[in-house]
C-alpha positions in Angstrom: 91.8 131.8 122.2 89.0 130.0 120.3 87.3 128.3 123.3 85.4 131.1 125.0 82.0 129.7 124.2 83.0 126.1 124.7 85.8 126.0 127.3 87.3 122.6 126.8 89.3 120.7 124.2 86.8 120.6 121.3 86.0 117.0 120.1 84.4 116.0 116.9 85.2 116.5 113.2 83.9 116.7 109.6 80.3 115.9 109.2 78.5 115.6 105.9 74.7 115.3 106.6 74.1 116.8 103.1 75.2 113.4 101.8 72.6 111.5 103.8 68.8 111.2 104.1 67.3 112.9 107.2 66.4 109.7 109.1 70.2 109.2 109.5 70.7 112.6 111.1 68.9 111.8 114.3 70.8 108.5 114.7 74.0 110.4 114.2 73.1 112.9 116.9 72.3 110.0 119.3 75.8 108.5 118.7 77.5 111.9 118.9 76.3 112.1 122.5 77.6 108.6 123.2 81.0 109.5 121.9 81.2 112.9 123.7 81.3 114.8 120.4 80.7 118.5 120.9 81.9 120.1 117.6 81.0 119.3 114.0 82.6 120.8 110.9 79.8 121.4 108.4 79.6 122.5 104.7 83.1 121.6 103.6 82.1 120.5 100.1 78.5 121.6 99.8 78.9 124.4 97.2 77.0 122.5 94.5 74.1 121.8 97.0 74.0 125.4 98.3 74.2 127.0 94.9 72.6 124.9 92.2 72.8 127.7 89.6 74.2 131.2 89.2 71.3 133.0 90.9 70.0 130.4 93.4 71.2 130.0 97.0 69.5 127.3 99.1 70.7 126.8 102.7 67.6 125.0 104.0 69.5 121.8 104.9 72.2 123.8 106.6 69.7 125.9 108.6 68.1 122.7 109.9 71.3 121.0 110.8 72.8 124.1 112.5 69.6 124.2 114.7 69.6 120.5 115.5 73.3 120.5 116.5 72.8 123.5 118.7 69.8 121.9 120.4 72.0 118.9 121.2 74.8 121.0 122.6 77.1 120.6 119.6 78.9 123.6 118.2 79.8 124.2 114.6 83.0 124.9 112.7 81.4 126.3 109.6 83.2 125.9 106.3 82.6 128.0 103.3 82.3 125.1 100.8 84.6 126.7 98.2 87.2 124.0 97.8 85.3 122.5 94.8 83.3 124.7 92.4 80.0 123.4 91.0 79.7 121.8 87.5 77.5 124.6 86.1 80.3 127.1 86.9 82.9 125.1 84.9 80.5 124.8 82.0 79.5 128.4 81.8 82.8 130.0 82.8 85.7 127.9 81.6 88.2 130.5 83.0 87.6 128.8 86.4 89.4 125.6 85.2 93.1 125.2 85.8 95.8 124.5 83.3 98.2 121.9 84.4 102.0 121.7 84.4 101.8 120.0 81.1 99.9 122.8 79.5 96.6 121.0 79.2 93.4 122.7 80.4 91.5 120.5 82.9 87.8 119.5 82.6 85.4 119.6 85.5 86.3 117.1 88.2 88.3 116.4 91.4 88.7 119.1 94.0 91.1 122.1 94.4 90.2 122.4 90.7 89.7 126.2 90.5 92.2 128.6 89.0 93.3 130.9 91.8 93.5 133.8 89.4 90.1 133.2 87.8 87.9 136.2 88.1 84.9 133.9 88.2 86.2 131.8 91.1 87.2 134.9 93.1 83.9 136.5 92.5 81.7 133.6 93.5 83.8 132.1 96.3 83.8 135.5 98.1 80.1 135.9 97.4 79.4 132.5 98.9 81.5 133.3 102.0 79.6 136.6 102.5 76.2 134.9 102.0 77.1 132.4 104.8 78.4 135.1 107.1 75.3 137.2 106.7 73.0 134.2 107.3 74.7 132.6 110.3 76.4 135.6 112.0 74.1 135.4 115.0 73.6 131.7 115.1 74.4 130.3 118.6 76.0 127.2 117.2 78.7 129.0 115.3 82.1 128.7 116.9 84.7 129.3 114.2 84.9 129.7 110.4 86.7 127.3 108.1 87.6 128.7 104.7 87.8 126.3 101.8 89.8 123.2 102.5 93.5 122.2 102.2 94.5 124.9 99.7 96.9 123.4 97.1 97.8 123.2 93.4 99.5 125.5 90.9 97.9 126.7 87.7 99.6 127.7 84.4 96.7 129.3 82.5 96.7 132.7 80.6 95.0 134.4 83.6 97.9 133.2 85.8 100.5 134.3 83.3 99.0 137.8 83.1 98.7 138.0 86.9 102.3 136.8 87.3 103.6 139.6 85.1 101.7 142.1 87.3 103.1 140.5 90.4 106.6 140.8 88.9 106.1 144.4 88.0 105.1 145.2 91.6 108.0 143.2 93.1 110.8 144.4 90.8 109.6 147.5 89.0 111.4 147.0 85.8 112.4 144.4 83.2 116.0 145.3 83.7 115.8 144.3 87.3 114.0 141.0 86.4 116.7 140.2 83.9 119.4 140.9 86.5 117.9 138.9 89.4 117.1 135.9 87.2 120.5 136.1 85.4 118.7 135.8 82.1 122.0 136.6 80.2 122.6 132.9 80.7 121.5 131.0 77.6 120.4 134.2 76.0 117.1 134.4 77.9 116.9 138.2 78.1 113.3 139.6 78.2 112.5 142.7 76.2 108.8 142.9 76.9 106.7 141.8 79.9 104.5 139.7 77.6 107.5 137.5 76.8 107.5 136.1 80.3 105.5 132.9 80.6 104.9 130.6 83.5 107.7 128.0 84.1 106.1 124.7 83.1 107.0 121.6 81.1 106.4 123.7 78.0 109.1 126.2 79.0 111.7 126.0 81.7 110.8 123.1 84.0 110.7 119.3 84.1 110.3 116.6 86.6 113.7 115.5 87.9 114.9 112.0 88.7 114.2 112.5 92.4 110.6 113.6 91.9 111.5 117.3 92.4 110.7 119.9 89.8 113.9 120.9 88.0 114.4 124.3 86.3 116.7 126.0 83.8 116.2 129.3 85.6 115.7 128.8 89.4 115.1 132.5 90.0 112.1 132.4 87.6 110.7 129.2 89.1 111.3 130.4 92.6 109.3 133.6 91.9 106.5 131.5 90.3 106.2 129.5 93.5 106.0 132.7 95.5 103.4 134.1 93.1 101.2 130.9 93.2 101.4 130.8 97.0 100.4 134.4 97.1 97.6 133.9 94.6 96.0 131.2 96.7 96.4 133.3 99.8 94.6 136.2 98.0 91.7 133.8 97.4 91.6 133.0 101.1 91.9 136.7 102.0 88.9 137.6 99.9 86.7 135.1 101.8 88.3 136.1 105.1 87.4 139.8 104.5 83.9 138.9 103.5 83.4 136.9 106.7 85.0 139.5 109.0 82.7 142.2 107.6 79.8 140.4 109.4 81.4 138.4 112.2 84.5 140.4 113.3 84.7 138.6 116.6 84.6 135.0 115.4 87.9 133.5 114.5 88.7 132.3 111.0 91.1 129.5 109.8 91.8 127.2 107.0 93.3 123.7 107.4 97.0 123.5 106.6 99.0 120.3 105.9 102.2 120.3 107.9 105.3 120.4 105.7 103.3 121.0 102.5 105.8 122.3 100.0 103.6 124.4 97.6 102.5 127.1 100.1 104.6 129.4 102.3 102.7 128.8 105.5 104.7 131.4 107.4 103.2 134.0 105.1 99.8 132.4 105.3 99.8 132.3 109.1 99.8 136.1 109.4 96.2 136.0 108.0 94.9 133.1 110.1 93.3 133.9 113.4 94.2 130.4 114.6 96.3 127.8 112.8 94.7 124.5 112.0 96.1 121.5 110.3 95.4 117.9 109.1 97.6 115.1 110.5 97.8 111.9 108.6 100.9 109.9 109.4 101.4 106.4 108.0 101.8 103.3 110.2 105.6 103.6 109.7 105.9 107.4 109.9 108.6 108.1 112.6 106.9 109.5 115.8 109.4 112.3 115.9 108.4 113.4 112.4 104.8 113.7 113.4 105.9 115.6 116.5 108.0 117.9 114.3 104.9 118.7 112.2 102.9 119.6 115.3 105.8 121.9 116.4 106.0 123.4 113.0 102.3 124.2 113.0 102.5 125.6 116.5 105.5 127.7 115.5 103.7 129.5 112.7 102.1 132.0 115.2 104.7 132.0 117.9 103.6 129.7 120.7 99.9 130.1 120.1 97.9 126.8 120.4 96.6 125.4 117.2 93.6 123.3 116.0 94.0 119.7 115.0 91.4 120.0 112.3 91.6 116.4 110.9 93.0 113.0 111.7 91.5 109.6 111.1 89.9 107.5 113.8 91.6 104.5 112.3 92.1 103.8 108.6 93.1 106.2 105.8 92.1 105.6 102.2 94.8 107.4 100.0 98.1 105.9 101.1 99.7 102.9 99.4 99.0 100.7 102.4 96.0 101.8 104.5 96.7 100.1 107.8 94.4 100.2 110.8 95.4 102.2 113.8 96.1 99.6 116.5 94.1 99.7 119.7 95.1 102.7 121.7 97.0 104.5 118.9 94.2 106.9 118.0 94.0 108.1 121.6 97.8 108.2 121.9 98.2 110.3 118.7 95.4 112.6 119.8 97.3 113.3 123.0 100.5 113.8 121.1 98.8 116.7 119.3 97.5 118.1 122.5 100.9 117.7 124.2 102.5 119.8 121.4 99.9 122.6 121.5 96.6 121.4 120.0 93.4 122.7 121.7 91.1 120.6 119.6 90.9 116.9 118.6 88.8 116.7 115.4 88.4 113.8 112.9 87.8 113.3 109.2 85.1 112.0 109.3 82.2 111.5 111.8 80.2 109.2 109.5 81.9 107.1 106.8 80.8 108.2 103.3 78.9 105.6 101.3 80.6 106.2 97.9 83.4 107.8 96.0 87.1 108.0 96.8 86.9 108.4 100.6 84.3 105.7 101.3 87.1 103.5 102.9 88.5 106.4 105.0 87.8 105.7 108.6 85.1 107.4 110.7 83.7 107.5 114.2 80.5 105.9 112.8 81.5 103.1 110.5 79.5 101.6 107.6 77.8 99.1 110.0 76.0 102.2 111.4 76.0 101.5 115.1 78.2 102.1 118.2 79.3 98.5 118.7 82.7 98.8 117.0 86.2 99.0 118.4 86.7 102.4 116.8 83.6 103.9 118.3 84.4 102.5 121.7 87.9 104.1 121.6 86.4 107.4 120.4 83.8 107.4 123.2 86.5 106.7 125.8 88.6 109.6 124.5 85.6 111.8 124.5 85.0 111.0 128.2 88.6 111.8 129.1 88.5 115.1 127.3 85.3 116.0 129.1 87.1 115.2 132.4 90.0 117.5 131.5 87.7 120.4 130.9 89.5 123.7 130.4 92.6 122.6 132.3 94.9 122.6 129.2 93.2 125.2 127.1 95.6 127.9 126.0 98.5 126.3 127.8 101.8 127.0 126.1 104.9 125.0 125.1 108.1 126.7 126.0 111.5 125.7 124.5 115.1 126.8 124.8 115.9 125.3 121.4 114.7 126.5 117.9 115.0 125.1 114.5 114.6 127.6 111.6 112.3 126.4 108.8 111.9 128.5 105.7 109.6 127.5 102.8 111.4 129.7 100.2 114.7 128.1 101.2 113.1 124.7 100.7 111.9 125.6 97.2 115.4 126.9 96.3 117.3 123.9 97.7 115.2 121.5 95.7 115.0 123.5 92.5 118.8 123.6 92.5 120.6 121.9 89.7 122.8 119.9 92.1 124.7 119.0 93.9 122.8 115.8 94.9 119.3 114.4 94.2 119.6 112.8 97.7 119.5 116.2 99.4 116.0 116.7 100.9 115.5 119.8 103.0 112.8 118.5 105.4 114.7 115.3 105.9 117.8 117.1 107.0 115.9 119.2 109.5 114.2 116.1 110.8 117.5 114.4 111.5 118.4 117.3 113.9 114.9 117.4 115.4 114.9 113.7 116.0 118.1 114.0 118.1 116.4 116.4 120.4 113.2 114.3 120.5 115.2 111.3 121.6 116.9 113.3 124.3 113.5 114.6 125.6 114.5 118.2 124.9 111.7 120.6 123.7 112.1 122.3 120.3 110.3 125.1 118.6 110.2 125.0 114.8 110.0 128.7 113.7 110.5 131.0 110.7 113.5 133.2 110.2 111.4 136.2 111.4 111.1 134.7 114.9 112.5 136.4 118.0 115.7 134.4 118.5 116.6 136.1 121.8 114.5 133.7 123.9 116.4 130.7 122.7 119.8 129.4 124.0 120.4 127.3 120.9 119.2 128.0 117.3 119.7 125.7 114.4 119.4 126.3 110.6 120.3 123.1 108.8 120.9 123.6 105.0 120.2 127.3 105.1 121.1 127.6 101.4 119.3 130.9 100.9 120.3 133.9 103.1 117.7 136.6 102.8 118.4 140.3 103.4 119.1 141.0 107.1 119.3 137.4 108.2 123.1 137.3 108.5 123.1 140.4 110.6 120.3 139.0 112.8 122.2 135.8 113.4 125.4 137.7 114.1 123.6 139.8 116.7 122.1 136.7 118.3 125.4 135.0 118.7 127.3 138.1 119.7 124.8 138.5 122.6 125.6 135.0 123.8 123.5 132.6 121.7 124.7 129.3 120.2 124.0 128.8 116.5 124.4 125.7 114.3 124.2 125.5 110.6 125.4 122.9 108.1 126.7 122.1 104.7 125.1 123.8 101.7 124.4 127.0 103.7 125.0 130.6 102.8 125.2 129.9 99.1 122.7 132.2 97.5 120.6 135.3 98.1 116.8 135.5 97.9 116.9 135.4 94.1 119.0 132.2 94.0 122.0 134.2 92.9 125.3 132.9 94.3 127.0 135.2 96.9 130.5 135.5 95.5 133.7 135.6 97.6 133.5 132.0 98.9 130.9 129.9 100.6 129.2 130.3 103.1 128.8 133.8 101.7 127.3 136.3 104.2 127.8 133.7 107.0 131.5 133.5 106.5 132.4 136.0 109.3 130.0 134.4 111.8 131.2 130.9 111.1 134.9 131.7 110.7 135.4 129.3 107.7 135.3 129.3 103.9 134.2 126.4 101.8 136.2 125.5 98.7 134.3 122.6 97.1 131.3 120.4 97.8 131.6 116.7 97.2 128.4 114.7 96.4 128.6 111.1 97.6 126.8 108.2 95.9 124.3 106.3 97.9 126.8 103.5 98.2 129.5 105.8 99.5 130.2 107.3 102.9 133.0 109.1 104.7 133.8 109.3 108.4 133.7 112.2 111.0 136.8 111.7 113.2 136.4 113.4 116.5 139.5 115.2 117.8 140.7 114.5 121.3 139.1 116.3 124.2 135.4 115.9 123.1 134.0 113.8 126.0 130.8 111.9 125.4 131.5 111.4 121.7 132.8 108.2 120.0 136.1 108.4 118.1 134.4 108.3 114.7 131.0 108.4 112.9 129.7 107.8 109.4 128.6 110.6 107.2 127.3 111.0 103.6 125.2 112.8 101.0 127.4 116.0 100.8 130.9 116.8 102.2 132.0 120.5 102.2 135.7 120.9 101.9 136.3 123.8 104.3 139.2 125.9 105.7 139.2 127.4 109.1 139.8 131.1 109.4 138.9 132.1 113.0 137.0 128.8 113.7 138.4 125.8 115.4 138.1 122.3 114.0 136.4 119.9 116.4 136.3 116.9 114.0 137.8 116.0 110.7 137.1 113.8 107.7 138.6 110.4 107.9 138.6 109.3 104.3 139.3 110.3 100.7 141.7 113.0 99.4 140.2 115.5 101.9 140.9 113.3 105.0 142.1 115.6 107.8 140.1 118.6 106.6 137.5 120.0 109.1 134.1 118.3 109.3 132.8 120.1 112.4 133.9 123.6 113.5 133.1 126.1 116.2 133.7 129.8 116.1 133.7 132.0 119.1 131.8 135.2 118.2 131.2 137.8 120.8 129.7 136.1 123.8 128.4 133.2 121.9 129.5 130.5 119.4 128.6 129.4 115.9 129.0 125.8 114.8 129.3 124.4 111.2 128.5 120.8 110.4 130.2 120.2 107.0 128.4 117.0 106.1 125.3 114.9 106.8 126.2 112.8 109.9 124.7 109.5 110.9 121.9 109.9 113.6 124.2 108.6 116.4 126.5 111.5 116.0 123.7 114.1 116.2 122.3 112.3 119.3 125.6 112.2 121.1 126.9 115.7 120.1 123.6 117.6 120.5 122.9 116.0 123.9 126.4 117.0 125.1 126.0 120.5 123.7 122.6 120.9 125.5 124.2 119.7 128.7 127.0 122.3 128.3 124.3 125.0 127.7 122.3 123.8 130.7 119.3 122.9 128.5 117.7 120.1 130.5 115.6 117.1 129.3 112.0 116.9 130.4 112.5 113.6 132.2 115.5 111.9 133.7 115.2 108.8 131.5 112.8 107.5 128.9 113.5 104.6 126.6 113.2 104.7 122.9 109.6 105.1 121.8 108.6 107.2 124.8 107.9 110.8 124.0 107.6 113.8 126.3 106.3 117.3 126.1 105.4 120.1 128.6 102.7 122.7 128.5 102.4 125.6 131.0 99.4 127.7 132.1 98.7 130.0 135.0 101.9 128.9 136.8 101.0 125.2 136.4 103.1 122.7 134.4 101.7 119.7 132.6 104.1 117.0 131.6 103.0 114.6 128.9 104.6 111.2 128.7 103.5 109.1 125.8 104.5 105.5 125.2 104.5 104.6 121.5 105.7 101.1 122.2 103.2 98.2 122.3 104.8 97.0 125.5 105.2 98.7 128.9 108.2 101.1 129.4 109.9 102.2 132.6 110.3 106.0 132.8 112.2 108.0 135.4 110.8 111.4 136.2 113.9 112.2 138.2 113.1 114.9 140.8 109.7 115.6 139.2 106.4 114.4 140.7 102.7 115.1 140.4 99.2 113.8 139.7 98.2 112.1 136.4 95.1 114.0 135.3 93.7 111.0 133.5 93.9 108.5 136.4 94.3 110.7 139.5 97.4 108.6 140.3 100.4 110.1 142.1 103.6 109.7 140.1 107.2 110.2 141.1 110.6 108.6 140.6 110.6 105.5 138.5 107.2 104.3 137.2 106.0 101.9 134.4 103.9 103.3 131.6 101.7 100.8 129.9 102.0 100.2 126.1 100.5 102.9 124.0 99.4 104.8 127.1 99.7 108.4 128.2 100.4 110.3 131.4 99.4 114.0 131.8 101.2 114.9 135.0 100.3 118.1 136.7 103.7 118.7 138.3 104.1 119.6 141.9 105.6 123.1 142.5 
């Protein structure tokens, strides 16, 4: 729990006083009070200001601002400033500069511009973190540490090549093993010396594919390089973490993640974060269920521990193709969406809009006009007042689910490094199709890693589980044998952790659990589709549904076919199967169905498993979530529609914490409005 010294939902965000003259500071503090802001994130990109040369450290501005904020009752999320190295460092120590995918060495510029295996970067970033921890360890404003910012970006320099070889030696022990797990006999790629292994880039094994994914001649090599680069960036984080913990062992440490960000294995990273934080930047047309899934993914990184919403925009973004305004009420609504799904903070980028450079048109609590008489500021102040009223009511409340979707970064890498079967196959999109069906049915879902405790769930899904890691098949068999229900899909059980095919018929190690074997995989063109024809006896389902992308041609062994294909030469072959296994059942969806099928089938399946929706009825565009604390249950109902919507709470009733209004039965929720209902016992 991060809130012991400020027991409420923290409200504020990134503040860059180092970019402004001092007369602006006092005006900012005046408006912070008006907006109800009580937390400021400082020092995110101030390395060049704090360390103008190799020997000099100057924290005078930061001392003054820490003191001023504390005097005004504002706590500090203190960043280490190491997300962009100073220009002097790049000039004096060129090893700090990255080499890109194309083999060219970068010049100074941008951010996330440091090689993660540069001895220079590792030395000076850890030293900066320690200097800050030594200086501010006893400062009363300090609430939480924020290391670097939005870690990202791979490097292909000689330092990375050398470190990669060391990483491989530690992982595999011998070149013979490397040659075997990468199947280097293909195309005569056998390695005879460690020095012959180079990073997979456009100069060696990789290229950018037609679908925007990276394609590779040797997926095992590319998969290991992704693992290595994620680990290398994590090592940089850990160096700063350890330097900070040496001086402030009781203050929590985080770095801001970015939802389904492909480059880094966040499940591995989360083990080294005291609290997960993340930056939420949906577009105007991002499905609300996708944003909800990202919140659930971030919450699931550390079990059901609440997370920090580290960044969102008060209104406009600056980096998307079309930077639309958030309509009136949307900022508040999306803030509560985060809280509903486990956030214990509501923080913005940024508190004052920057005057120049690439983020000068990114929204802020204080706009360029410089006063409080704006729509955005008024909405921020109204939300600040509500969060103050809520106090610590929701702090550390937990979201509990009976359904889990398994999300695995290494599987994601492997699926999209694969040389086939279809460029249309997108791992996260397939997971979202299933998540969206539960979202529309108002059924809570956890999004968790494969190491999660599955025993607390009645239903577990693993769409497109292409890679089956050691022990996973046994774990799933035990879960189902003990009464659990499991669902997986086409293109599952194909390879092991090294992207080597499991021989003997797909779905490999899952064959016994699923009771099927797959003979072929048909890839459909975007203009093609097939049909899922439901067999008789399946109440609640239509006779047929469309499907596409991939179609597995499967044979039932111990499984029963529940639906069949309706078209092409494989018409009549199973498209949906169920296998009784011990006290539970395992389902296989052999194709990518249209959304209506998933909504109908998964709603029916949940009813059969006694997994109940959170409300009796909510129209499309209305979202629900439930948090629990100290025996109390808090039902969030959020209307993403611009117009009012009628919601039925069924047998539930309670008091809306925001309006003190009693709610029960059928009620109307205003457009873009929120209820937080403390439910009656």
